C-alpha positions as CSV (number, residue, x, y, z in Angstrom):
1,M,291.9,-94.2,74.0
2,N,291.8,-96.5,76.9
3,R,293.5,-95.0,80.1
4,K,296.9,-96.9,81.0
5,I,297.4,-97.9,84.7
6,I,299.3,-100.1,86.8
7,I,298.2,-101.7,89.6
8,D,300.3,-101.8,92.6
9,C,298.9,-104.0,95.3
10,D,299.0,-106.8,98.0
11,P,296.5,-109.4,97.1
12,G,294.5,-109.9,99.6
13,Q,290.6,-110.7,98.9
14,D,289.7,-107.3,98.1
15,D,292.6,-106.8,96.0
16,A,291.6,-109.7,94.2
17,V,288.0,-108.4,93.1
18,A,289.7,-105.0,92.3
19,I,292.1,-106.8,90.0
20,L,289.7,-108.7,88.2
21,L,287.5,-105.5,87.8
22,A,290.3,-103.6,85.9
23,L,291.2,-106.7,83.7
24,A,287.3,-106.9,82.9
25,S,287.1,-103.4,82.1
26,P,287.9,-102.3,78.3
27,E,288.4,-98.7,79.1
28,L,291.5,-99.5,80.8
29,D,294.7,-101.0,79.5
30,T,296.4,-102.5,82.5
31,L,300.1,-102.2,81.6
32,A,301.4,-104.0,84.5
33,I,300.6,-105.4,88.1
34,T,303.2,-104.6,90.9
35,T,303.3,-106.8,94.1
36,V,304.4,-105.6,97.7
37,A,304.3,-107.1,100.8
38,G,301.6,-106.2,102.8
39,N,298.4,-108.5,103.0
40,I,300.7,-111.5,103.3
41,G,304.3,-112.0,102.2
42,L,305.8,-110.6,98.6
43,D,306.3,-114.5,97.3
44,R,302.4,-115.3,98.4
45,T,301.2,-111.7,97.0
46,T,303.4,-112.1,93.6
47,L,301.7,-116.1,93.4
48,N,298.0,-114.7,94.0
49,A,298.6,-111.6,91.4
50,R,299.9,-114.4,88.7
51,A,296.9,-116.6,89.3
52,L,294.3,-113.8,89.3
53,V,295.5,-112.8,85.8
54,E,295.3,-116.3,84.5
55,L,291.9,-116.7,86.2
56,A,290.7,-113.9,84.3
57,G,292.1,-115.3,80.9
58,M,294.9,-112.7,80.5
59,T,298.5,-112.0,80.2
60,T,299.0,-109.0,82.1
61,P,302.9,-109.1,83.6
62,V,303.2,-109.4,87.3
63,H,306.3,-107.9,88.5
64,A,307.6,-108.6,92.1
65,G,308.8,-105.5,94.6
66,C,309.7,-104.7,98.0
67,P,309.4,-107.4,100.8
68,R,309.2,-105.0,103.7
69,P,308.3,-101.3,104.7
70,L,310.9,-98.8,104.4
71,V,311.3,-98.6,108.2
72,R,308.8,-100.0,110.6
73,P,308.9,-104.0,111.3
74,P,306.7,-105.7,108.3
75,I,303.0,-106.5,109.6
76,D,300.4,-108.5,107.9
77,A,296.6,-109.1,107.8
78,A,296.7,-113.2,107.6
79,H,293.9,-113.2,110.4
80,I,291.8,-111.3,107.8
81,H,292.5,-112.9,104.4
82,G,293.9,-116.1,105.4
83,A,297.4,-117.9,105.0
84,S,296.9,-118.0,101.2
85,G,295.9,-114.4,101.5
86,I,292.8,-114.8,99.2
87,N,290.9,-117.0,101.6
88,G,287.7,-118.6,99.7
89,A,289.6,-118.9,96.5
90,T,290.6,-122.2,94.8
91,L,293.1,-120.6,92.2
92,K,295.0,-122.7,90.0
93,P,298.8,-122.4,90.1
94,P,299.7,-119.8,87.6
95,T,301.9,-121.2,84.6
96,R,303.4,-117.8,83.2
97,P,306.4,-116.9,85.2
98,V,307.0,-113.6,87.3
99,A,308.4,-110.6,84.8
100,S,312.1,-110.2,85.6
101,S,312.1,-106.9,86.1
102,Y,312.1,-105.4,89.7
103,A,308.4,-103.7,90.4
104,V,310.3,-100.4,91.5
105,D,312.2,-100.0,88.1
106,L,309.2,-101.1,86.1
107,I,307.3,-98.0,87.8
108,R,309.9,-95.6,87.5
109,D,311.0,-96.4,83.9
110,T,307.4,-96.7,82.7
111,L,306.6,-93.2,84.0
112,R,309.9,-91.7,82.3
113,S,309.2,-93.1,79.2
114,S,305.4,-92.2,79.1
115,A,304.1,-89.0,78.0
116,P,302.9,-86.9,81.2
117,G,299.4,-87.6,82.2
118,E,299.4,-90.7,80.4
119,V,299.7,-93.6,83.0
120,T,297.6,-93.5,86.4
121,L,299.1,-95.4,89.4
122,V,296.3,-97.5,91.5
123,A,297.9,-98.5,94.5
124,I,295.9,-100.6,96.7
125,G,298.6,-101.9,99.1
126,P,301.2,-100.5,101.2
127,L,303.1,-97.8,99.2
128,T,306.5,-99.2,99.5
129,N,307.1,-99.6,95.8
130,L,305.8,-96.1,94.9
131,A,307.9,-94.3,97.7
132,C,311.0,-96.3,96.2
133,A,310.4,-95.2,92.7
134,L,309.4,-91.5,94.0
135,V,312.7,-91.3,95.9
136,Q,314.8,-92.5,92.8
137,A,313.5,-90.3,90.6
138,P,311.4,-87.5,91.8
139,E,310.5,-86.3,88.4
140,I,308.2,-89.0,87.9
141,A,305.6,-87.3,90.2
142,Q,305.0,-84.8,87.8
143,R,304.5,-87.3,84.6
144,A,301.7,-89.2,86.9
145,R,298.2,-88.7,85.6
146,E,297.0,-89.6,88.9
147,I,297.9,-91.7,91.9
148,V,294.5,-93.4,93.1
149,L,295.2,-95.2,96.4
150,M,293.2,-96.6,98.8
151,G,294.5,-96.0,102.3
152,G,294.0,-93.8,105.2
153,A,290.6,-92.6,106.9
154,I,289.4,-89.2,107.8
155,G,288.0,-90.6,110.8
156,L,288.8,-93.9,112.7
157,G,291.0,-96.5,111.6
158,N,290.9,-100.2,111.0
159,T,294.1,-101.6,112.3
160,T,294.2,-99.4,115.4
161,P,291.8,-96.7,116.3
162,A,294.3,-94.1,114.6
163,A,295.3,-96.2,111.3
164,E,294.1,-97.9,108.7
165,F,296.1,-101.1,107.4
166,N,297.5,-100.0,104.2
167,I,299.0,-96.7,105.4
168,Y,300.1,-98.4,109.0
169,A,301.9,-101.0,107.3
170,D,304.2,-98.1,105.7
171,P,303.6,-94.9,107.2
172,H,307.0,-93.7,106.1
173,A,306.1,-94.5,102.4
174,A,303.0,-92.9,102.5
175,S,304.4,-89.7,103.7
176,V,306.6,-89.7,100.8
177,V,303.8,-90.5,98.4
178,F,301.6,-87.8,99.8
179,N,304.3,-85.3,99.8
180,A,306.1,-86.1,96.5
181,G,304.0,-83.6,94.2
182,A,302.0,-85.8,92.4
183,P,298.2,-85.7,92.0
184,V,296.9,-87.9,94.6
185,V,293.2,-89.1,94.9
186,M,292.7,-90.8,98.4
187,V,289.9,-93.1,98.7
188,P,289.8,-93.9,102.7
189,L,287.7,-96.3,104.9
190,D,285.1,-93.5,105.5
191,L,284.0,-94.3,101.9
192,T,285.0,-97.8,101.5
193,H,282.9,-98.9,104.7
194,Q,279.8,-97.8,102.5
195,V,280.2,-100.4,99.9
196,L,279.5,-103.7,101.5
197,A,279.5,-107.3,100.3
198,T,275.9,-107.8,101.5
199,A,274.2,-111.5,101.1
200,R,272.1,-109.9,98.3
201,R,275.1,-108.6,96.4
202,V,277.2,-111.3,96.8
203,A,274.3,-113.9,95.4
204,A,274.0,-111.8,92.0
205,I,277.8,-112.3,91.5
206,R,277.2,-115.9,92.2
207,A,274.4,-116.1,89.9
208,L,276.6,-115.0,87.0
209,G,277.4,-118.6,86.4
210,N,280.9,-118.0,85.1
211,E,284.3,-119.5,87.0
212,V,285.2,-115.6,87.8
213,G,282.1,-115.2,89.6
214,R,282.1,-118.5,91.5
215,Q,285.4,-117.7,92.8
216,V,284.6,-113.9,93.8
217,A,281.2,-115.2,95.4
218,A,283.4,-117.7,97.7
219,I,285.9,-114.9,98.2
220,L,283.1,-112.6,99.7
221,D,281.7,-115.5,101.5
222,A,284.8,-115.9,103.4
223,Y,285.7,-111.9,103.9
224,P,285.1,-111.0,107.1
225,K,281.5,-109.0,107.7
226,D,282.0,-105.7,109.3
227,T,279.4,-106.3,112.0
228,H,280.2,-102.2,113.5
229,F,277.6,-99.6,113.1
230,G,275.0,-102.4,112.1
231,A,276.7,-103.1,108.7
232,T,275.6,-105.7,106.7
233,G,278.7,-107.0,104.9
234,G,282.6,-107.0,104.7
235,P,283.4,-103.3,103.2
236,L,285.0,-103.8,99.5
237,H,288.1,-101.7,99.9
238,D,290.2,-101.9,97.1
239,P,288.0,-102.1,94.2
240,C,286.8,-98.7,95.1
241,A,290.0,-97.4,93.9
242,V,289.6,-99.0,90.5
243,A,286.0,-98.0,90.6
244,Y,287.1,-94.2,90.8
245,V,289.3,-94.5,87.7
246,L,286.5,-96.1,85.6
247,W,283.7,-94.0,87.2
248,P,284.5,-90.8,89.0
249,E,281.2,-89.4,88.9
250,L,279.8,-92.1,91.5
251,M,282.5,-90.6,94.4
252,R,282.5,-87.2,95.8
253,G,285.2,-85.3,97.8
254,K,287.4,-82.2,98.2
255,E,290.7,-81.2,98.2
256,C,292.5,-81.3,101.5
257,R,296.0,-81.4,103.0
258,V,297.0,-84.8,104.4
259,D,299.9,-85.7,106.6
260,I,301.0,-89.1,107.9
261,E,301.7,-89.7,111.5
262,T,305.2,-91.7,111.4
263,E,306.3,-91.4,115.0
264,G,303.3,-91.5,117.5
265,E,303.1,-94.2,119.9
266,H,299.6,-94.7,119.6
267,A,298.6,-92.5,116.4
268,L,301.3,-94.3,114.0
269,G,299.9,-94.6,110.8
270,R,297.4,-92.1,111.1
271,T,296.2,-89.8,107.7
272,V,296.0,-86.4,109.4
273,V,293.2,-84.9,107.3
274,E,292.5,-81.3,107.2
275,W,288.8,-81.8,106.2
276,R,287.0,-79.0,108.3
277,R,289.6,-76.2,108.2
278,Q,291.8,-76.0,105.4
279,K,295.2,-74.3,106.6
280,R,297.7,-75.3,104.4
281,P,297.6,-75.9,100.9
282,A,295.9,-79.3,99.5
283,N,297.9,-82.6,98.5
284,A,295.2,-84.6,97.6
285,R,291.8,-85.3,96.9
286,V,289.9,-87.2,99.7
287,L,287.0,-88.7,98.9
288,D,283.7,-89.6,101.2
289,T,280.7,-90.4,99.6
290,V,280.0,-92.9,96.9
291,D,277.2,-94.6,95.1
292,A,277.3,-98.1,96.5
293,E,274.2,-99.6,95.0
294,T,275.4,-98.6,91.2
295,L,279.1,-99.4,92.0
296,F,278.0,-102.8,92.8
297,R,275.7,-103.3,89.7
298,R,278.6,-101.9,87.4
299,L,281.1,-104.2,89.3
300,T,279.0,-107.4,89.0
301,E,278.3,-106.7,85.4
302,R,282.2,-106.3,84.4
303,L,282.9,-109.7,86.2
304,G,280.1,-111.4,84.3
305,R,282.6,-110.6,81.0
306,L,285.3,-112.7,82.5
307,P,285.5,-116.4,82.0
């Protein structure tokens, strides 16, 4: 039986690759894509998600969600992802309309109507939509199979010295999600910075010869390179969350307690991970190691299945 997922996202260059990986994978039944403000504003993240679904030749519904964080002022990452949100891509305007139902309602009602453990939430943007659904219906936390989220860090952040973007964009929502009682898998920067879009790997995607391969290679060519610590390409964050759902054997980690800093002047959005000493019960599985070469090889193969 295919694994049912909902992708909650803010496309976003790396979100785009994550969405295409999911849609290319027959093991996954992507019930819906829900969008949130994050890398760019909600109107654009929703437009981008719709265009990516059509690029993949699919009809997966796209539901628009929250246009701003729960508490803090909105921020975006247009300086990274471009004014369109998917710098490098030349996507056709989508023809299918956005779904009529609100993303938060879709998440809440899908989990309520599904069997316990049937649906996995793959969250690769700020966690505003998930937090709203969990506040409205706390019981759905126990019905999700997992919440697999890309966000946070064991060590340093990428938006501030302390915080990763998805958590920093809405730390109050992240606190709700980590403390809701759902099974959480955290895919942090410590892992995603190992998954680099090197020139060799991008060339292999371009050599696929299909339109999706061409678009993804163009996105990755435009993706900022991480030159810190001798890195040789941009870290491909969000596809790691989808890859974990597909191939968990490629990643390792451990159960940890994770708290979110929601008040600090210098540490707002920090994921405080009890990595070395566990003083309190764990509330997430935190990953830190990945077989990046195998992940990229499988990602490339999957992208080759699309138009």
